[in-house]
PAGU-876404 format. One record per residue (C-alpha): residue in one letter; x, y, z. Coordinates in pm, whole numbers, padded with zeros to 5 digits, always signed. Each point is the difference from the previous one (the first is absolute). Example, Ala and Ser with C-alpha at 12.3 -4.5 7.8 and 13.67 -1.06 7.14 Angstrom:
2
A+01230-00450+00780;S+00137+00344-00066;
end
This chain:
841
X-01791+01646-10960;X+00239+00242+00178;X+00007+00283+00245;X-00043+00352-00141;X+00332+00145-00131;X+00132+00253-00257;X-00048-00252-00286;X-00342-00055-00166;X-00219-00252+00176;X+00131+00081+00350;X-00223+00067+00306;X-00024+00306+00223;X+00048-00030+00373;X-00162+00254+00227;X+00071+00028+00371;X-00272+00094+00243;X+00077+00165+00335;X+00370+00091-00044;X+00091-00287-00239;X+00081+00059-00374;X+00232-00176-00240;X+00246+00254-00133;X+00193-00063-00322;X+00248+00272-00082;X+00059+00015-00374;X+00225+00307+00001;X+00371-00021+00058;X+00039+00348+00152;X-00200+00007+00327;X+00056+00370+00058;X-00127+00113-00347;X-00282-00229-00118;X-00185-00290+00157;X-00254-00214-00183;X-00268-00185+00195;X-00269-00241-00123;X-00336+00040+00170;X-00356-00124-00056;X-00255+00228-00151;X-00200+00018+00321;X+00179+00133+00311;X-00165+00032+00339;X+00064+00282+00246;X+00315-00032+00210;X+00137-00265-00232;X+00375-00047-00015;X+00101+00064-00358;X+00374-00046+00033;X+00311+00104+00185;X+00291+00224-00094;X+00343-00061+00142;X+00075+00356+00113;X+00336-00096+00157;X+00145-00029-00348;X-00088+00367-00051;X+00079+00152+00340;X+00141-00148+00323;X-00264+00191+00192;X-00326+00127-00144;X-00188+00268+00189;X-00286+00089-00241;X-00174-00181-00289;X-00252+00176-00225;X-00231-00149-00266;X-00118+00164-00322;X-00319-00208-00003;X-00241+00047+00293;X-00137-00353-00061;X+00318-00142+00151;X+00195+00064+00322;X+00356-00106+00090;X+00120-00102+00348;X+00347+00056+00143;X+00108-00358-00082;X-00094+00052-00369;X-00334-00188+00005;X-00256+00136-00252;X-00367-00019+00103;X-00323+00105-00172;X-00192+00273+00175;X-00337-00124-00131;X-00144-00265-00230;X+00117+00030-00362;X-00099-00148-00337;X+00288+00020-00245;X-00036-00012-00381;X+00184-00247-00215;X+00261+00261-00078;X+00295+00057+00226;X-00015+00265+00268;X+00295+00197+00135;X+00074+00251+00273;X+00306+00133+00183;X+00124+00005+00357;X+00255+00242+00146;X+00216-00123+00289;X+00220+00256+00188;X+00326-00059+00191;X-00027+00100+00367;X+00360+00122+00021;X+00077+00164-00337;X-00363+00097-00078;X+00057-00145-00350;X-00310-00120-00185;X-00030-00262-00273;X-00281-00100-00239;X-00104-00359-00045;X-00255-00094-00271;X-00248-00273+00094;X-00157-00188-00296;X-00302-00225+00062;X-00063-00262-00272;X-00365-00099-00011;X-00098-00329-00162;X-00336-00028-00177;X-00228-00297-00087;X+00014-00193-00323;X-00302-00164-00174;X+00002-00373+00073;X-00001-00244-00279;X-00170-00337+00004;X+00166-00317-00111;X-00170-00170-00300;X+00009-00365-00081;X+00198+00061-00316;X+00282+00154+00201;X+00299-00206+00070;X+00022-00173+00335;X+00133+00226+00273;X+00319-00096+00169;X+00080+00071+00365;X+00271+00252+00049;X+00326-00142+00117;X+00043+00301+00224;X-00140-00051+00350;X-00203+00271+00168;X+00235+00195+00221;X-00203+00246+00206;X+00163+00256+00223;X-00122-00048+00361;X-00278+00236+00091;X-00070+00140+00346;X-00325+00093+00165;X-00019+00252+00277;X-00152-00123+00325;X-00313+00179+00123;X-00055+00189-00329;X-00282+00255+00019;X-00116-00048-00363;X-00196+00088-00201;X-00075-00359-00091;X+00034-00184-00222;X+00363+00100-00034;X+00211-00089-00303;X+00285-00228+00094;X+00166-00129-00318;X-00064-00083-00367;X+00102-00315-00185;X-00001-00051-00380;X+00084-00281-00234;X+00208+00041-00317;X-00275-00186-00183;X-00238+00285+00069;X+00159+00188-00295;X-00170-00234-00246;X-00280-00174+00189;X-00265+00062+00262;X+00136-00105+00341;X-00195-00040+00324;X+00182+00027+00337;X-00073-00168+00337;X+00170-00045+00339;X-00017-00250+00292;X+00147-00045+00345;X-00034+00149+00352;X-00215+00310-00012;X-00186-00121-00310;X-00140-00349+00036;X+00163-00069+00339;X-00009+00177+00335;X-00043+00295+00008;X-00250-00030-00288;X-00066+00276-00258;X+00287+00221+00112;X+00136+00017-00358;X-00160-00016-00346;X+00126+00049-00357;X-00152+00169-00305;X-00017-00292-00241;X+00044+00221-00304;X+00274+00240+00109;X+00183-00211+00263;X-00027+00272+00266;X+00003-00140+00355;X-00192+00185+00272;X-00017-00019+00384;X-00345+00031+00157;X+00082+00089+00364;X+00277+00082+00249;X+00238-00270+00127;X+00148-00068+00345;X+00365-00111-00035;X-00002-00160+00345;X-00263-00238-00141;X+00124-00044-00357;X+00358+00086-00085;X-00016-00089-00372;X-00225-00148-00270;X+00145-00249-00252;X-00234+00003-00308;X+00003-00153-00348;X-00108+00187-00316;X-00138-00186-00305;X-00039+00109-00369;X-00247-00189-00226;X-00152+00055-00343;X-00370+00014-00072;X-00010-00371-00073;X+00182-00079+00329;X+00349-00050-00137;X+00285+00106+00234;X+00284+00152-00199;X+00202+00073+00316;X+00106-00187+00311;X-00165+00119+00328;X+00176+00311+00126;X+00087+00004+00376;X-00072+00332+00167;X+00115+00094+00351;X-00175+00291+00173;X+00188+00092+00314;X-00176+00209+00265;X+00216+00289+00108;X-00008+00057+00377;X-00172+00301+00144;X+00097+00109+00352;X-00342-00073+00138;X+00097-00194+00315;X+00138+00172+00306;X+00252-00201+00207;X-00110-00126+00340;X+00174-00149+00303;X-00003-00379+00011;X-00095-00026+00369;X-00277+00208+00142;X+00148-00025+00352;X+00377+00000+00031;X+00176-00023+00336;X+00377+00008+00046;X+00207-00020+00318;X+00347+00123+00082;X+00201-00005+00326;X+00025+00322+00187;X+00340+00171+00010;X+00095-00166-00329;X+00273+00152-00215;X-00059+00244-00284;X-00072-00179-00327;X-00165-00302+00160;X-00249-00158-00244;X-00355+00013+00131;X-00182-00171-00287;X-00097+00026-00365;X-00333+00111-00144;X-00120-00129-00337;X-00266+00130-00239;X-00176-00146-00305;X-00084+00172-00332;X-00216-00187-00249;X+00124+00195-00299;X+00250-00140-00248;X+00322-00107+00178;X+00335+00155-00077;X-00155+00320-00126;X-00023+00348+00134;X-00354-00081+00109;X+00133-00251+00257;X+00316+00181+00106;X-00084+00063+00367;X+00142+00243+00248;X-00051-00005+00380;X+00016+00280+00252;X-00103+00072+00359;X-00269+00266+00016;X-00028+00020+00378;X+00143-00150+00321;X-00222-00022+00306;X+00127+00135+00238;X+00185+00221-00243;X+00292+00120+00211;X+00275-00091-00014;X+00025-00176-00337;X+00122-00355+00059;X-00070-00180-00330;X+00071+00027-00371;X-00096-00209-00303;X+00186-00091-00316;X-00211+00138-00288;X+00059-00297-00232;X+00016-00304+00230;X-00237+00110+00278;X+00247-00099+00276;X-00055+00199+00321;X+00305+00076+00218;X+00068+00197+00317;X+00163+00339-00022;X+00094+00049+00368;X+00114-00220+00293;X-00239+00171+00238;X-00301-00229-00018;X-00122-00036+00360;X-00290-00233+00074;X-00059+00162+00337;X-00051+00335-00178;X-00212-00133-00289;X-00059-00367-00068;X-00185+00025-00336;X+00041+00210-00313;X-00232+00027-00302;X+00120+00092-00349;X-00235+00126-00273;X+00151-00133-00324;X-00058+00095-00366;X+00071-00209-00308;X-00018+00170-00345;X+00057-00132-00353;X+00151+00178-00303;X+00328+00009+00192;X-00147+00227+00264;X-00099+00275-00246;X-00272+00233+00125;X-00244-00120-00268;X+00050-00364+00102;X-00271-00196+00176;X+00055-00065+00372;X-00140-00158+00312;X+00070+00033+00373;X+00025-00240+00289;X+00091-00009+00367;X+00255-00225+00167;X+00064-00049+00373;X+00346-00030+00151;X+00021-00143+00354;X+00311+00039+00211;X+00127-00315+00172;X+00099+00045+00363;X+00362-00019+00109;X+00116-00018+00361;X+00138+00354-00001;X-00167+00120+00321;X+00119-00147+00333;X-00249-00060+00280;X+00024+00222+00305;X-00148-00008+00353;X-00275+00242+00079;X+00171+00082+00333;X+00362+00048+00089;X-00018-00193+00332;X-00238-00229+00188;X-00062-00093+00364;X-00165-00309+00149;X+00009-00214+00314;X-00046-00364+00095;X-00009-00206+00317;X+00294-00221+00076;X-00020-00372-00077;X-00268+00053-00266;X+00057-00186-00325;X-00175-00019-00337;X-00169+00334+00059;X-00033+00290-00245;X+00129+00324+00151;X+00011+00251-00290;X-00112+00072-00358;X+00181+00247-00226;X-00134+00136-00329;X+00207+00094-00304;X-00072+00199-00313;X+00115-00098-00351;X-00082+00189-00321;X+00054-00299-00224;X-00284-00215-00131;X-00189-00157+00294;X-00014-00374+00058;X+00307-00066-00212;X+00355-00097+00098;X+00091+00364-00065;X-00213+00115+00295;X-00021-00304+00230;X+00215+00068+00306;X+00264-00222+00155;X+00098+00097+00357;X+00323-00078+00181;X+00118+00056+00358;X+00344+00150-00048;X+00105+00048+00364;X-00116-00087+00352;X-00119-00358-00062;X+00325-00181+00069;X-00175-00244+00240;X-00278-00078-00245;X-00283+00123+00222;X-00185+00174-00285;X-00130-00091-00342;X-00131+00239-00264;X-00220-00098-00294;X-00219+00158-00268;X-00380+00000+00010;X-00093-00112-00354;X-00328+00192+00008;X+00116+00337+00132;X+00373-00012-00083;X+00067+00103+00363;X+00289-00114+00215;X-00108-00232+00284;X+00244-00015+00295;X-00038-00299+00233;X+00178-00141+00306;X+00101-00362-00060;X+00240-00048+00291;X-00075+00106+00361;X+00145+00330+00117;X+00134+00031+00355;X-00069+00321+00186;X+00272-00076+00253;X+00260-00026-00281;X-00106+00282-00233;X-00279+00250+00053;X+00005+00156-00346;X+00103-00108-00351;X+00061+00234-00295;X-00039-00152-00346;X+00102+00140-00336;X-00234-00116-00276;X+00054+00040-00376;X-00234-00052-00295;X+00057-00102-00363;X-00211-00131-00287;X-00023-00356-00125;X+00140+00117-00336;X+00336+00165-00032;X+00020+00376-00040;X+00026+00150-00347;X+00193+00320-00045;X-00217+00265-00163;X+00135+00252-00249;X+00177+00297+00155;X-00041-00143+00350;X+00205-00179+00261;X-00031-00365+00085;X-00268-00043+00271;X+00119-00097+00347;X-00159-00193+00284;X-00230+00198+00229;X+00047-00068+00373;X-00177+00087+00325;X+00048-00069+00372;X-00234-00196+00227;X+00029+00033+00377;X-00143-00299+00189;X-00060+00048+00373;X-00011-00320+00207;X-00252-00003+00286;X+00070-00190+00320;X-00233-00282+00110;X-00021-00241+00291;X+00134-00308-00174;X+00037-00360+00099;X+00313-00212+00040;X+00262+00005-00271;X+00158-00314-00139;X+00336+00105-00136;X+00159-00157-00183;X-00288-00203-00147;X+00225-00308-00024;X+00247-00106+00267;X+00247-00288-00041;X+00130-00217+00286;X+00231-00302-00017;X-00047-00341+00156;X+00171-00335-00016;X-00154-00284-00191;X-00142-00266+00235;X-00057+00240+00289;X-00180-00195+00270;X-00338+00069+00156;X-00016+00267+00273;X+00276+00225-00134;X-00062+00375-00014;X+00066+00236-00293;X-00011+00377-00017;X-00337+00109-00137;X-00129+00295-00202;X+00002+00340+00175;X-00242+00284-00084;X+00008+00361+00123;X-00250+00270+00085;X+00102+00289-00234;X-00104+00261+00255;X+00195-00141+00298;X+00260-00193-00208;X-00035-00299+00235;X-00177-00337-00005;X-00158+00016+00347;X-00363-00098+00015;X+00000-00183-00330;X-00141-00351-00035;X+00125-00252-00257;X-00187-00273-00178;X+00115-00260-00246;X-00210+00001-00318;X+00218-00204-00233;X+00195-00320+00084;X-00054-00265-00268;X+00136-00304+00185;X-00073+00138+00349;X+00365+00001+00113;X-00026+00278+00254;X-00205+00154+00273;X+00026+00376+00065;X+00036+00194+00322;X-00294+00240+00006;X+00191+00276+00182;X+00350-00021-00147;X-00064-00153-00341;X+00276-00260+00053;X-00044-00349-00149;X+00029-00344+00165;X+00037-00319-00205;X-00271-00263+00036;X+00144-00220-00278;X+00349-00095-00106;X+00109+00239-00274;X+00067-00181-00326;X+00167+00182-00286;X-00105-00277-00239;X-00370+00053+00073;X-00224+00075-00296;X-00102+00323+00170;X+00354+00135-00018;X+00086+00195-00314;X+00361+00100-00066;X+00094-00088+00361;X-00267+00245+00124;X-00309-00058+00211;X-00244+00290+00032;X-00202+00095+00307;X-00253+00285-00025;X-00059+00206+00314;X-00254+00272+00078;X+00066+00263+00269;X-00298+00179+00163;X-00028+00290+00242;X-00265+00048+00265;X-00232+00178-00247;X+00002-00295-00236;X+00219+00165-00261;X+00250-00238-00150;X+00280-00057-00245;X+00129-00316-00158;X+00358-00118-00041;X+00171-00308-00132;X+00266-00192+00188;X+00226-00206-00227;X+00178-00289+00177;X+00316-00074-00198;X+00099-00363+00074;X+00366-00093+00001;X+00044-00340-00163;X+00090-00302+00217;X+00128-00320-00156;X-00282-00227+00111;X-00105-00163-00327;X+00213-00267-00172;X-00007-00026-00380;X-00295-00189-00148;X-00047-00182-00331;X-00286-00168-00182;X-00086-00347+00129;X-00003-00160-00344;X+00185+00043-00330;X-00032-00183-00332;X+00282-00113-00230;X-00109-00072-00357;X+00247-00244-00147;X-00066+00121-00356;X+00087+00356+00093;X+00277-00005+00263;X+00142-00224+00272;X+00000+00256+00278;X-00228+00227+00203;X+00066+00360+00108;X-00060+00075+00368;X-00086+00360+00088;X-00029+00050+00376;X-00185+00293+00154;X+00087+00164+00331;X-00269+00200+00178;X+00267+00202+00177;X+00154+00313-00146;X+00293+00005-00243;X+00250+00032+00281;X-00121-00335+00139;X-00058-00175-00330;X+00233-00110-00280;X+00255-00119-00082;X-00132-00347+00083;X+00190-00324+00056;X-00144-00333-00119;X+00078-00348+00137;X-00122-00352-00074;X-00058-00259+00274;X+00230-00301-00023;X-00274-00233-00116;X-00064+00209-00313;X+00358+00036-00121;X-00014-00329-00195;X-00276+00116-00234;X+00026+00380-00007;X+00252+00276-00033;X-00069+00355+00131;X+00177+00302-00152;X-00017+00354+00138;X-00046+00242-00287;X+00017+00363+00115;X-00071-00004+00371;X-00372+00034-00068;X-00079-00316-00195;X+00126-00356-00025;X-00019-00278-00259;X-00105-00351+00106;X+00135-00240-00264;X-00030-00379-00041;X+00321-00194+00030;X-00142-00259-00239;X-00315-00052-00202;X-00275-00091+00247;X-00327-00183-00048;X-00319+00198-00033;X-00110+00023+00361;X-00018+00217+00309;X+00312+00057+00207;X+00039+00161+00340;X+00318+00207+00026;X+00101+00153+00338;X+00158+00344-00049;X+00141+00243+00257;X+00007+00375-00086;X+00180+00267+00204;X-00022+00379-00028;X+00297+00233+00028;X-00007-00013+00383;X-00027-00379+00019;X-00370-00030+00081;X-00106-00320-00174;X-00285-00239-00051;X-00023-00355-00134;X-00246-00054-00280;X-00129-00333-00132;X-00027+00085-00369;X-00218-00224-00215;X+00151-00036-00348;X-00224-00132-00274;X+00199-00155-00286;X-00241-00019-00288;X-00024-00096-00367;X-00098+00346-00126;X+00121+00315-00172;X-00157+00253+00234;X-00112-00056+00363;X-00362+00056-00097;X+00016-00303-00232;X+00094-00240+00282;X-00287-00246+00073;X+00149-00194+00291;X-00238-00090+00284;X+00098+00191+00312;X-00256-00129+00249;X+00247-00243+00162;X+00299+00232+00003;X+00036-00018+00376;X+00030-00384-00012;X+00268-00007-00267;X+00344-00096+00125;X+00332+00041-00171;X+00075-00264-00261;X+00208-00301+00112;X+00273-00097-00242;X+00037-00379-00018;X+00338-00161-00054;X+00068-00282-00242;X+00006-00267+00275;X-00341+00112+00124;X-00137-00021-00350;X+00150-00350-00043;X-00155-00115+00328;X-00341+00123-00111;X+00030-00186-00330;X+00104-00326+00168;X-00282+00029+00258;X-00254+00048-00277;X+00134-00309-00185;X-00018-00210+00316;X-00359+00107+00061;X-00094-00102-00353;X+00155-00343+00052;X-00195-00057+00322;X-00327+00099-00167;X+00069-00229-00296;X+00070-00296+00234;X-00325+00059+00187;X-00187+00004-00325;X+00146-00331-00107;X-00086-00174+00334;X-00355+00129+00025;X-00084-00090-00357;X+00004-00375+00089;X-00248+00013+00285;X-00357+00108+00044;X-00092+00084+00351;X-00347+00118+00094;X+00061+00184+00317;X-00155+00314+00124;X+00227+00262+00150;X+00001+00366+00035;X+00194+00197-00267;X+00249+00126+00247;X+00321-00012-00200;X-00143+00205-00277;X-00138+00262+00235;X+00320+00030+00205;X+00193+00168-00281;X+00052+00356+00112;X+00110+00272-00247;X+00255+00237+00140;X+00240+00250-00149;X+00192+00020+00325;X+00350-00138-00015;X+00028-00027+00382;X-00003-00323+00200;X-00378+00006+00052;X-00211-00017+00312;X+00004-00283+00249;X-00312-00214+00023;X-00204+00083+00301;X-00301-00160+00149;X-00213+00297-00069;X+00103-00005-00363;X-00114-00351-00101;X-00349-00146+00016;X-00086-00325-00173;X-00348-00122-00092;X-00166-00272+00208;X-00040-00329-00184;X-00356-00119-00060;X-00128-00336-00107;X-00169+00125-00318;X+00242+00244-00158;X+00000-00159-00343;X-00196-00256-00202;X+00214-00318-00050;X-00241-00155-00246;X+00160+00192-00291;X+00354+00078-00096;X+00108+00343+00111;X+00174+00075-00328;X-00294-00102-00224;X-00106+00304-00202;X-00335-00126-00110;X-00110-00189+00309;X-00286+00072+00237;X+00214+00054+00305;X+00128+00344+00092;X+00332+00059+00165;X-00025+00195+00321;X+00274+00261+00021;X+00168+00109+00314;X+00174+00337+00032;X+00308+00098+00190;X-00042+00363+00102;X+00299+00214+00092;X-00074+00312+00190;X+00223+00235+00188;X+00042-00150+00346;X-00124-00351-00078;X-00061-00281-00255;X-00332-00183-00021;X-00082-00315-00195;X-00376+00002-00058;X-00230-00268-00153;X-00296+00092-00208;X-00199-00278+00168;X-00023-00061+00367;X+00016+00244+00276;X+00303-00131+00189;X+00356+00135-00004;X+00318-00196+00065;X+00294+00200+00120;X+00360-00084+00039;X-00052+00004+00368;X-00268-00271-00019;X+00228-00213-00217;X+00273+00020+00259;X-00241-00109+00265;X-00140+00180+00289;X+00269-00117+00237;X+00296+00118-00208;X+00160+00315+00131;X+00118+00300-00183;X+00360+00112+00008;X-00080+00368-00016;X-00315+00201-00004;X-00151-00011-00350;X+00294-00202-00152;X+00023-00366-00119;X+00304-00215-00055;X+00113-00110-00342;X-00086-00362+00097;X-00362+00097+00061;X-00026+00179-00332;X+00166-00284-00190;X-00225-00268+00153;X-00303+00206-00105;X+00093+00072-00362;X+00186-00312-00120;X-00296-00242+00001;X-00208+00243-00193;X+00272+00060-00262;X+00013-00374-00053;X-00372-00017-00054;X+00018+00279-00254;X+00266-00187-00198;X-00213-00319-00011;X-00301+00202-00104;X+00191+00170-00285;X+00119-00339-00124;X-00356-00132-00009;X-00121+00302-00198;X+00273-00040-00260;X-00068-00369-00040;X-00370+00049-00050;
end
């Protein structure tokens, strides 16, 4: 099966709505042209096309010898009405004429009409058909969008080579047949003619890929399926339209010529990249229309300014009526219109100006924080923006700072206030020059000068008033010596009456004196000391002590002043240091001393440091820089507390002796030291013992051991059951004092009175498991006296009773060594016998 061609068995292709396959069989286009057409031609059907440019460069007139056909300027041949052609060929002539030379030529048009052949059926005795090796190769066929009919319209014809000998039935499938949209195409099963049943919208279906099939009566397929592609030719049926219904652009006022405002875009649903979608833009109208400020690029739609004279204050919004047209802007093209809005952005090109050239106001003297005048300004720029918000400045006349000017944020007015009292007696009138600007900087408009500051004058009249006393200056400084004694007088604060310029009739009162150093004279304001002045007091700051004074007139009007007493330093404070320092042996073997002097620098460092003679053996003191000193150990000391006497002098020789407690500790940092400090005051400097003292102590200890061992040996042989008070054991007194001890006085010793039944002699005293119980006696040592008490019996025996009532006393409260020895020796002997008995048992 193959597409119609000049050879037998080919198919005919007919175009509907401006589409026809043209095969030119003649070699000379300007003499004879042969066209193949179907036998049935509809009205306004394109039969073929003649290339007239090969005949004449420009053709002005084309005539036809057959009224059934008409020829257009581009050489297209159309039928004027529906025609049915016979099987014979039909011919007619056309006559093109040259527009310049008026020459005319004749071109013969020959139409070859193909007729039908009688089909032949395949019989069983026929040989088996073989598929043709040649594939179907159809020429693409086009369908015109939105065809007006009549329907059904012939589209194309397909035929199989096997139809020359056998009966062939044709069928098609694909979109438009058995797929969406259904029943758009059908085929005559006998002739292979394909028809379209209705119009097509290209924007919905751009093309239809179909397959054609050829089968015999018994269902045999002698050909492969033939692919057919029907492309829908675009019809300019969609007008372009603007993409955005509402378009708003903005551009600064006073911008330069050629500034881009924005770009408009339009959409055309017709086939892209064709004349149907070639759009052109233009501005139909500008509102307001004079002068013309904008232009548009016809192809891109970019809007630009044409003048630099855009002024927002003259017109802040422009509207442009736009048109977009397809077909390259040709008059027959489809079009649409739209409106865009262009807003002008404000620039600070208009300076503010005062509504009046000068102003006048008045104010009473001594008034402060009072509004005296408001001034309005006018600005053509956009309100409530930095371009129109005013900033006011006082250019002249406010050298003393009496006035302040500000902007009212609600009204944009200038508010002039008095912030510092005015004095009528000094100046009765003040003239101010005030200027105004905007918050934003000025922008130079086209063809205009740079705006300048607008100024005005304000005359302020000062009104006189009966005013109270005047305290000028507010702060007065007087000098005094440090340590000034009680009862000394100092010059006080003096106020004046501004009208009389004198202080007569004024009364003074002290309202501020933190440490109550002074009393004030009510009439003169002079001060008298009631305390000694001390520069080092906590109430003195930077050598100054402040006294606040109020001065009042007879009408009760007052003013307040401050009297600053500047104290000259007096060297009355020696240098001071901390009472205790810590030396950590694991860190360093010295301590840094940093004295402080409450006096001023002229009576302070450099300091001198000295050690008392008693401390030179253990310590060494080094002056570092006149402000600090280093206390260093001469040798490694035991961990203990040491008292080091140090003398420190200031630069003028004023000194003080300090008993510095040094804590030598086994630590790395002072906070790690865990030494007990509750008995620091009782600690005395260490005593270094010589080798002979150590030897004497060793020998004394050995002798004591020998005596005790001898007593043990003697008492082990005897058992004595004798009751005696445990005096020897109780007389051992613990003492850490290395002094000679206290002498025994009568008031210090009291012995218990012997009783007849102190202990039970029926049992051994040393027996652990016996029934008897040893009665203990205690020897109590208290400050001021010693008492030997018995747990049984109510009597007491004192040393005085042992001596006898008739024995005298050498001194009041004191006993001789003989008396003490005669009292203690018998009892020590009893204790030794008793210990021997216990050991033996």
